[in-house]
Backbone as a ProteinNet text record, in pm:
[ID]
protein_1_A
[PRIMARY]
MERQSSLDERFEEFAAQRADALLRYGYLLSGNPHDAADLTQEALVRLHRAWPRVRHKQAPEAYTRMIMTRLHMRTWRLRRRERLDWALPDTARTDQPPSDDGLWTALAGLPKRQRAVLVLRYYEDLPDEEIAAVLGVSRGTVRSHVSLGLAKLRATLPNPAANGSSA
[TERTIARY]
-4568.5	-4575.2	-4562.8	-4619.7	-4612.6	-4469	-4392.2	-4251.5	-4173	-4196.5	-4128.3	-4163.8	-4288.9	-4333.1	-4261.7	-4246.5	-4176.6	-4029.5	-3965.5	-3826.6	-3813.1	-3904.8	-3901	-3920.1	-4008	-4030.3	-3904	-3836	-3712.8	-3604.3	-3597	-3498.8	-3531.5	-3658.1	-3698.1	-3667.9	-3688.4	-3659	-3507.9	-3426.3	-3281.2	-3238.9	-3289.2	-3250.7	-3291.4	-3409.5	-3456.3	-3370.7	-3332.1	-3253.5	-3108.8	-3049	-2905.2	-2868.8	-2965.3	-2935.8	-2849.9	-2877.9	-2799.1	-2654.3	-2634.2	-2497.9	-2423.5	-2492.8	-2429.1	-2397.3	-2482.8	-2457.7	-2334.6	-2322.1	-2202.8	-2077.2	-2085.9	-1972.8	-1935.7	-2035.2	-2010	-1944.5	-1983.3	-1921.8	-1775.4	-1747.3	-1608.5	-1522.4	-1580.1	-1504.9	-1480.3	-1584.7	-1576.5	-1541.1	-1576.3	-1553	-1650.5	-1756	-1852.2	-1991.7	-2084.5	-2217.2	-2295.8	-2272.7	-2344.8	-2293.9	-2162.7	-2106.1	-2145.6	-2152.2	-2193.2	-2335.9	-2423.9	-2563	-2569.9	-2491.4	-2489	-2436	-2327.9	-2272.6	-2374.5	-2440.5	-2538.8	-2654.7	-2704.8	-2817.7	-2780.6	-2666.8	-2626.5	-2599.4	-2539	-2512.2	-2641.8	-2740.6	-2868.8	-2942.9	-2930.2	-2990.8	-2927.9	-2795.6	-2726.5	-2755.1	-2765.1	-2800.2	-2940	-3033.7	-3170.1	-3172.3	-3091.1	-3083.4	-3030.3	-2937.4	-2873.4	-2934.1	-3039.4	-3094.7	-3126.5	-3194.8	-3225.4	-3098.9	-2993.8	-2868.7	-2789.4	-2783.5	-2697.9	-2752.5	-2880	-2934.8	-2912	-2891.1	-2866.1	-2718	-2635.6	-2495.7	-2403.3	-2431.6	-2342.5	-2421	-2354.9	-2420.1	-2448.3	-2572.4	-2606.5	-2529.7	-2505.1	-2435	-2290.2	-2223.8	-2085.3	-2080	-2176.1	-2183.6	-2205.5	-2291.6	-2320.1	-2197.9	-2126.1	-2002.5	-1899.8	-1892.1	-1799	-1837.9	-1966.1	-2013.2	-1976.2	-2002.2	-1974.5	-1825.4	-1741.7	-1597.5	-1549.8	-1597.5	-1555.8	-1608.6	-1731.2	-1785.2	-1702.2	-1667.5	-1587.6	-1450.6	-1387.2	-1255.3	-1265.7	-1368.3	-1384.6	-1413.1	-1497.9	-1529.2	-1404	-1324.2	-1200	-1107.1	-1095.9	-1009.6	-1060.1	-1190.6	-1246.6	-1225.1	-1247.5	-1228.9	-1083	-994	-851.7	-810.8	-879	-848.6	-919.5	-1017.5	-1093.4	-1007.1	-1036.8	-975.4	-1087.3	-1088.7	-1193.2	-1151.3	-1243.7	-1211.8	-1267.7	-1358.7	-1418.9	-1343.9	-1365.5	-1297.4	-1360.3	-1278.9	-1326.8	-1396.8	-1489.1	-1554.6	-1453.6	-1489.5	-1399.2	-1369.8	-1469.4	-1448.9	-1472.2	-1392.9	-1408.7	-1525.8	-1599.1	-1709.5	-1696.1	-1676.3	-1667.3	-1755	-1804.4	-1883.3	-1789.7	-1837.2	-1757	-1759.5	-1644	-1641.2	-1715.4	-1753.5	-1833.5	-1762.6	-1630.3	-1561.3	-1443.2	-1385.9	-1276.1	-1141.3	-1127.4	-1002.8	-893.5	-919.8	-820.1	-816.9	-880.2	-877.6	-945.6	-1061.8	-1134.9	-1056.3	-993.1	-912.4	-793.3	-727.8	-612.6	-655.3	-767.7	-817.5	-853.4	-913.1	-949.1	-825.1	-711.2	-588.3	-514.2	-557.3	-491.7	-533.8	-448.9	-492.5	-614.3	-698.9	-827.6	-811.9	-715.7	-702.3	-657.1	-566.2	-523.5	-641.3	-720.7	-838.1	-934.9	-958.6	-1051.3	-1002.3	-873.6	-818.5	-832.8	-802.8	-814.8	-960.1	-1051.4	-1194.1	-1240.8	-1201	-1242.2	-1183.4	-1060.6	-997.7	-1048.7	-1049.2	-1076.6	-1221.5	-1296.3	-1437.5	-1523.6	-1495.5	-1573.3	-1516.4	-1395	-1330.3	-1315	-1276.3	-1256.6	-1112.2	-1091.9	-954.8	-892.1	-760.4	-688.1	-742.3	-779.2	-828.5	-955.6	-1047.5	-1172	-1148.4	-1059.3	-1027.2	-967.5	-876.6	-814.6	-919.2	-1016.6	-1122.8	-1210.1	-1242.7	-1326.9	-1257.6	-1128.9	-1055.6	-994	-992.3	-933.5	-781.5	-718.4	-573.2	-524	-392	-336	-336.4	-318.3	-310.7	-190.1	-81.4	37.8	13.6	-63.5	-97.3	-183.4	-274.6	-357.3	-268.2	-177	-87.7	-1.9	44.3	125.6	46.5	-77.5	-161.2	-195.1	-217.7	-244.1	-121.3	-5.3	117.5	143.1	131.1	153.9	50.1	-76.2	-183	-167.4	-136.4	-116.9	4	110.6	229.4	195.4	116.1	76.4	-13.4	-104.8	-191.4	-109.5	-14.8	69.3	151.7	199.1	278.8	192.6	65.7	-23.7	-88.8	-128.5	-203.8	-110.8	-152.2	-71.8	-76.3	29.1	37.2	-27.9	-144.8	-213.3	-132.9	-53	26.8	133.1	189.1	290.8	229.8	106.1	38.9	7.6	-27.6	-64.8	56	172.8	287.8	357.8	331.6	398.7	336	220.3	152	203
1573	1537.5	1662.9	1773.8	1897	1948.3	1931	1972.1	1893.3	1762.9	1678.8	1722.6	1757.5	1802.5	1931.5	2022.4	2148	2123.1	2029.9	1994.3	1934.5	1845.2	1782.9	1886.4	1982.1	2086.1	2169.7	2202	2280.5	2200.6	2071.8	1988.1	1980	1958.2	1949.7	2080.1	2192	2321.2	2334	2296.7	2300.7	2209.7	2087.6	1990.9	2040.3	2098.1	2147.7	2265.1	2352.6	2469.8	2435.7	2339.6	2316.1	2188.3	2109.7	1980.1	1995	2092.3	2109.3	2145.7	2234.7	2273.7	2155	2075.7	1957.8	1854.5	1840.5	1747.4	1790.7	1920.6	1971.2	1945.1	1966.7	1940.5	1791.6	1705.4	1561.9	1524.6	1591.8	1564.8	1607.6	1721.3	1767.1	1672.1	1617	1520.8	1390.8	1338.9	1203.8	1200.5	1304.7	1304.2	1216.4	1170.8	1079.9	1122.5	1146.7	1193.4	1091.7	963.5	861.4	855.5	860.2	863.7	992.3	1103.1	1230.3	1221.5	1159.7	1144.2	1055.3	947.6	859.2	932.3	1008.2	1084.6	1183.1	1253.7	1354	1288.4	1179.9	1111.6	1059	991.6	936	1046.9	1156.6	1267.9	1329.9	1344	1401	1306.6	1177.1	1081	1096.3	1104.8	1119.8	1254.7	1359.1	1490.5	1487.4	1419.5	1413.2	1350	1244.6	1180.5	1276	1363.2	1453.9	1594.1	1614.2	1747.5	1825.4	1768.3	1848.5	1901.9	1826	1866.2	1963.2	1937.1	2012.7	2151.5	2165.5	2294.7	2403.8	2366.1	2465.4	2490.1	2385.4	2396.3	2439.8	2403.5	2436.6	2450.9	2501.2	2522.2	2387.4	2361.4	2232.1	2202.2	2304.8	2277.7	2237.4	2302.4	2266.2	2124.5	2091.1	1956.8	1853.4	1886	1794.6	1776.8	1885.2	1874.5	1787.5	1802.1	1720.4	1572.5	1541.9	1403.8	1351.8	1431.7	1388.6	1362.4	1450	1432.7	1307.5	1286.1	1166.4	1038.4	1041.6	925	895.6	999.7	983.1	922.8	973.2	921.6	775.9	744.5	606.4	512.3	554.7	472.3	448	552.6	539	438.1	444.6	349	206.3	187.1	53.2	1.4	86.6	44.7	12.7	84.1	61.4	-78.2	-132.8	-265.6	-376.9	-340.4	-442.4	-510.8	-636.5	-709.8	-763.7	-718.8	-760.3	-889.9	-986.8	-1117.7	-1138.7	-1053.7	-1074.6	-994.3	-1032.5	-966.1	-829.3	-735.1	-601.1	-602.6	-509.2	-502.6	-468.4	-500.7	-477.2	-329	-244.3	-101.5	-26.4	76	159	253.9	278.7	372.9	467.8	593.9	695.5	813.3	881.1	1001.3	1114.2	1199.6	1311.3	1423.5	1485	1599.7	1718.1	1817	1927.7	2016.3	2017.6	2097.8	2018.8	2065.5	1991.6	2061.4	2146.1	2219.8	2138	2015.6	1929.4	1936.4	2037.4	2051.2	1933.3	1892	1782.4	1652.3	1628.3	1507.9	1511.8	1627	1640.7	1626.9	1686.6	1677.3	1533.2	1461.5	1321.6	1234.5	1278.2	1201.1	1219.1	1312.6	1334.6	1228.9	1202.3	1115.5	1176.7	1092.3	1136.4	1245.6	1233.4	1331.5	1466.6	1464.9	1591	1656.4	1575.7	1629.8	1688.9	1618.3	1668.3	1800.3	1809.7	1933.2	2048.3	2024.8	2130.8	2173.6	2078.1	2111.9	2193.9	2150.4	2223.7	2364.8	2379.7	2511.7	2602.2	2554.5	2644	2644	2538.1	2538.2	2583.4	2527.8	2563.5	2684.9	2725.7	2844.2	2833.7	2714.5	2693.6	2723.4	2776.9	2797.5	2663.9	2663.6	2541.2	2474.7	2554.9	2499.1	2416	2468.5	2396.4	2271.8	2282.7	2166.1	2056.8	2095.9	1999.8	1932.7	2010.2	1953.4	1856.7	1892.7	1805.8	1673.3	1679.6	1558.3	1485.9	1550.9	1488.4	1480	1584	1589.1	1723	1740.1	1865.5	1970.9	2099.1	2207.9	2190.2	2140.2	2115.7	2012.6	1909.5	1807.9	1868.9	1956	2024.5	2104.3	2182.7	2265	2177.5	2066	1974.7	1918.8	1876.9	1822.6	1929.1	2052.6	2160.8	2181.8	2188.6	2210.8	2098.2	1974.9	1860.5	1854.6	1878	1873.2	1981.2	2103.7	2212	2186	2131.2	2099.5	1996.7	1895.8	1795.3	1856	1944.2	2008.9	2097.5	2172.6	2258.8	2178	2062.5	1977.9	1914	1890.1	1822.3	1917.6	2035	2128.8	2222.5	2263.6	2362.3	2496.4	2574.1	2706	2808.1	2864.5	2960	3088.1	3127.7	3249.6	3233.8	3113.2	3088.2	3095.8	3049.3	3054.6	3198.5	3282	3420.8	3506.9	3473.9	3561.3	3545	3436.9	3415	3494.2	3553.9	3627.6	3767.8
2979.1	2838.7	2751.4	2797.3	2721.2	2714.1	2822.6	2824.2	2719.7	2710.2	2612	2470.3	2449.3	2318	2278.9	2375.4	2349.5	2315.8	2387.8	2360	2220.7	2185.9	2053.8	1943	1964.2	1864.1	1843.9	1954	1942.7	1871	1900.2	1831.7	1682.6	1649.8	1509.4	1435.7	1501.7	1440.7	1414.8	1513.3	1495.3	1380.3	1379.4	1275.8	1137	1125.4	995.8	947.3	1039.4	1001	966.9	1036.2	1023.6	950	905.6	842.4	717.4	633.3	511	543	637.3	675.5	735.8	816.4	875.9	768.6	671	561.3	480.8	454.5	384.5	466.4	596.2	684.6	679.8	682.3	673.2	541.2	433.3	304	303.3	363.3	368.9	451.4	557.3	638.8	564.9	502.4	446.6	298.9	224.4	81.2	5	72.1	9.9	54.3	-39.2	1.1	84.7	61.2	137.4	281.7	298	432.8	504.7	430.1	489.5	542.4	465.9	510.7	634.4	635	752.3	875.2	857.6	970	1024.8	934.6	976.7	1050.3	995.4	1058.4	1197.1	1207.5	1336.7	1437.9	1394	1484.9	1535.7	1447.5	1491.1	1585.5	1564.8	1658.8	1796.3	1799.1	1927.3	1991.7	1909.6	1962.6	2024.4	1960.1	2012.8	2152.2	2169.7	2302.2	2408.1	2368.9	2464.5	2461.9	2385	2362.8	2490.3	2590.7	2709.5	2778.4	2774.3	2839.3	2750.7	2624.2	2532.4	2505	2486.7	2446	2550	2676.5	2781.6	2804.3	2793.6	2832.3	2720.8	2598.7	2488.1	2359.7	2259.8	2131.1	2065.4	2028.5	1968.4	1839.8	1758.3	1632.2	1656.8	1749.1	1780.9	1837.4	1921.2	1977.8	1866.5	1771.2	1661	1571.5	1542.6	1463.4	1535.8	1667.2	1744.7	1732.2	1743.2	1727.7	1588.9	1486.8	1349.4	1328.8	1379.8	1363.7	1434.5	1554.7	1629.5	1564.6	1515.6	1444.5	1319.9	1247.8	1126.6	1159.9	1262.6	1300.1	1345.7	1422.2	1469.9	1353.4	1261	1144.4	1061.4	1045.9	970.1	1037.5	1169	1239.7	1222.4	1230.2	1213.6	1072	973	833.9	804.1	868.6	845.3	891.6	990.6	1042.4	966.1	884.5	811.7	707	684.1	573.8	487.3	364	272.8	205	201.1	145.5	5.8	-37.5	-167.9	-274.4	-397.2	-508.9	-534.5	-573.4	-605.5	-740.7	-763.6	-894.8	-1003.8	-1127.9	-1240.6	-1262.9	-1241	-1261.5	-1131.6	-1112.1	-992.5	-1012.2	-905.4	-912.1	-794.8	-824.9	-721	-758.2	-658.8	-681.9	-723	-809.7	-856.7	-753.9	-729.1	-638.1	-699.6	-618.5	-668.8	-770.7	-777.6	-877	-931.5	-1038.5	-1099.7	-1082.6	-981.6	-964	-894.5	-860.9	-799.2	-647.9	-589.2	-443.6	-375.7	-426.8	-363.7	-371.4	-484.1	-499.8	-405.5	-398.8	-309.3	-162.9	-127.5	9.7	44.2	-49.6	-26.5	-10.4	-66.4	-56.5	74.4	155.9	285.5	386.2	484.1	594.4	663.8	718.8	774.3	880	968.8	1075.7	1018.7	922.1	859.9	788.4	718.5	650.7	751.4	861	962.9	1020.9	1049.5	1106.1	1006.6	879.7	779.6	760	760.4	747.3	866.9	986.6	1106.1	1108.1	1062.6	1066.3	954.4	831.5	719.2	672.9	699.5	661.8	779.2	896.9	1015.5	1088.5	1051.8	1108.9	1261.1	1306.9	1450.4	1489.3	1609.5	1657.3	1699.7	1716.6	1751.5	1877.7	1976.6	2103	2082.3	2001.1	1976.9	1892.1	1794	1711.1	1799.1	1888.3	1979.5	2067.4	2114.6	2197.6	2118	1994.9	1911.6	1884.2	1850.7	1814.4	1933.8	2048.5	2166.8	2158.6	2101.6	2089.9	2144.9	2149	2197.8	2087.9	2127.8	2030.4	1939.8	1994.6	1914.4	1805.9	1838.7	1739.4	1628.8	1665.9	1565.9	1471.8	1527.9	1445	1354	1407.2	1327.9	1210.3	1236.3	1128.9	1024.9	1068.8	973.7	885	946.7	871	770.6	816	727.1	615	650.2	551.2	445.3	488.3	392.2	302.8	360.7	279.8	172	207.9	108.8	1	42.7	-55.6	-149.9	-94.6	-178.3	-277.5	-233	-321.7	-431	-400.5	-493.4	-592.7	-544.3	-628.2	-704	-824.4	-897.8	-827.2	-842	-779.3	-871.2	-833.1	-921.3	-941.4	-844.3	-857.5	-965.9	-977.1	-1078.8	-1219.3	-1232.9	-1363.1	-1403.8	-1306.8	-1334.5	-1361.2	-1307.3	-1321.5	-1455.4	-1528.3	-1655.9	-1769.1	-1746.7	-1853.3	-1868
[MASK]
+++++++++++++++++++++++++++++++++++++++++++++++++++++++++++++++++++++++++++++++++++++++++++++++++++++++++++++++++++++++++++++++++++++++++++++++++++++++++++++++++++++++

């Protein structure tokens, strides 16, 4: 019983230290604070179940990010197949992104896998091999999604260099 208590304390310490970072990561994946909280909570529940195994074999945070990314991709696939039968509300209600520079809107407009690849590469600073492992795809697919996603972002966002050179 004492061993279990020690494991639980270590898990609680990890969760307390990394919860905010995981929540931010979930927001970058989903673009929605409520979905980010759900992703973080479900990932931490799953991490707790695997804690004795994970804490020795691999980094718990990387494992948790992998869980969150896979949950996000699976949820997106399920939602894509849903057919809603009720009428939509008269007015749209969306949460505001943290800044108004257009990046969040452009990022939210990308397909889910391209967004996930860009978040993993530029926010989490993961190499192609790790991104491929997290998403369960090849390195070539990762590179393709990065290229396509960046091209869409470049086409959507204004070029800051062009604005600065006219002065």
